[in-house]
C-alpha positions, 0 to 999 in steps of 0.5 A: 427254487428260491433265489439267493440274495446275490441273485436278487441283487443281480436281477435288479442291477441288470435292469438299470438302463445304460446312461442311468445309475442307482444307489446301493440303497435303491438296489437293496430296496428293489431286491427286497430289503432296504437294509441290504446296502452293504450286501449290495456292495459285497454282491457287486464286488464279487460280480460273476459276469460284469458284461451282463451285470452292469455293477458300474451303474451303482453309486452311493447315496451321494452319487459317488463311485466306489473307491474299491471298484472291483473291475479297475478302480474308481477311475474305471467306473467313472470312465464307464459311466461317462462313456454311457453319457452319465454326467458328473458335478463336482466329482459326483454323478448328478443324481437328479438327472441320471438316477434311475427312476424305478418303483419297487418290484412289488408295486410294479407286479401288483 
């Protein structure tokens, strides 16, 4: 049975290690379509299992947290990331240091 778009997105987000972040676009590409950035946002906003799907580890391309973080607001997302050791510079995640470095699924499987 083929997975839904949201399931593909959740599968990628589950792989982001503690102390790292990924961007919406990065998650979209890894889930199968680089144009799904907004869909990633919708999927994370309706996350059915925040304990297993660490949506707080997804930030925008500038390293900014979501102003509409569904599970307690932007301050909660910042706190969750800081508790995992993620550092911020001028209110943004330091992507050079904390962005998850992952190649696309196709490249890893091939």
